[in-house]
N, C-alpha and C positions, 0 to 999 in steps of 0.2 A: 257910535249910535246903534240903539238896542232895537231889533225888529219884534214886535209882538206878533201873536199867533194869527191875527186878523189880516195884517199887513201881509204875511205870508201867504195865506190863501188868496187874497187878490193877486199877488205876483204869480202864484200857480197859475191862476186863472189866465191871466196876462199872457204868460209864456205858453200855456197850452192853446190858447185862441190863437197866437201869433204862429205857432207850429203848424196848425191846421190851415190856417189861411196860406201860408207859405208853399204848402203842397196842392193847395186847391189852384193856386196861380201858376205854380209850375206844371201841373197836368193840363192845365187848359191852354197854354201857350205852348208846349212841347209838341213838335211835329211826330215824333214816334208814338204818340198816343192819341193820334187821329184815326178814328173809327167811322169811316163813310159807309153810306149804304150801298148796296150792291148797284143799284141802278138810281140815277138821280130823280127819275119819275116814276117812283114805285107805285102809286096808286093807278096811274094811267096804265102801267104795264099790267096790274092786276086784272084791270076790265079786259084785256085780251087772252086771259088765261084759258078760257074755254075754246077760243079758236086754236091755241096751240095744242090743247089736248085733241081736238078733231082732227088737226093736221098729223099729229104723230099716230093717232089711231087710223087714220087713211093709210098712211104710210106702211102700217103693219098689215092691213087688210088686203092691200093691192100687192104685197110682197116687194116693195118699193124700198128695201132697207139699204143703206149707204155703208161702205166699208171705208174706214180711215187707216192709213197706214203709214208708218215712218220709214223714209228710205233717205239714201244718203244725200239726195237733191233737196229734200224737205218733207213736206207733209202732203201726200196724195190721199185725195177723197174720190173713190170710185162710184159712179152712178150705175144703176142698173142698165144693162146692156140692151135691152128692150125698148129703152126710151130714145127718142131721136135727140142728141144732144142740142142741135139748134133750138128745140123748142123748150129747154131747160132754161129757167131764170131763177134769181133770188140773190140770197146774201149768206155768207159764211162769217160767223161772229166769233172771234177767239177772244175769250174772257180769261184774264190772268188774275187770281184771287189775291195773290201778294202784292200786285201793283197794278194800280188802275191806268198808268201811263203805257202800260205795254198792250191794253185792248185795242184791238183792232177788227174792222169789218172788210170784207172783200165781195165784190159783186161777182156773181157767177155768169161766166160766159164761156161756153164749150165749143171745142171744136170736134174733141174726142169725147171718151165717155169718162174721163176722169180729170180732176182739177189740182193742179201742182201749187203750193204754197211754199216759196223758196224757203230755204233754211236760214238765210240771214235775216228773215223777219222773226223767227222764233228763237227765244233763248231757253236753256234749259230749266225744266221745272214742271209744275201741273198747270194744266190748259184744260178750260171748259169749253167745248167747242158746240155751236149750235148751227146747224145748217136749215134755213128756212128756203124751199125752192117749191116752185109751181111747174107744173106740166101740163098744158092744154086746159088751163083754167082750175085745176085741182090743185089745192095745196098740201104740201108735205113737209114734215120737220124731223130733223134727226139730232140728238143731244148725246154728246159723250164726254167722259173726262178721260184725259190723256195725260201721261207724264212722259216728256218730250226730252 
């Protein structure tokens, strides 16, 4: 059977469309190509962004900066010594950019001026740490990127 040039063009278009549809299907079902948002409720979080800026600025103004340090036991967050540890409350959020299943939140409950996050909770790699804490009704926030 002889194929003329019109049939060849139609077969080339069908082959090209099949090739494109194969890759669209493959990329839409492949878990490696899954690009989620950083937060599930992105727009709701954006509404509180000014409050986060105010909390970060108040920590700078009152010289209430935290120190995050890696030790053999784990990750230690040091709060300012001049604050009473029993009046400090809040949360520590650990965000892992490469794997959302490793993201964790810890409540802050202190008896001393430091908080220890055990080594068994953290895997090696990059972590984004956000500490939101309150002391006597005043909100503070500390953000830091850490390679553990």
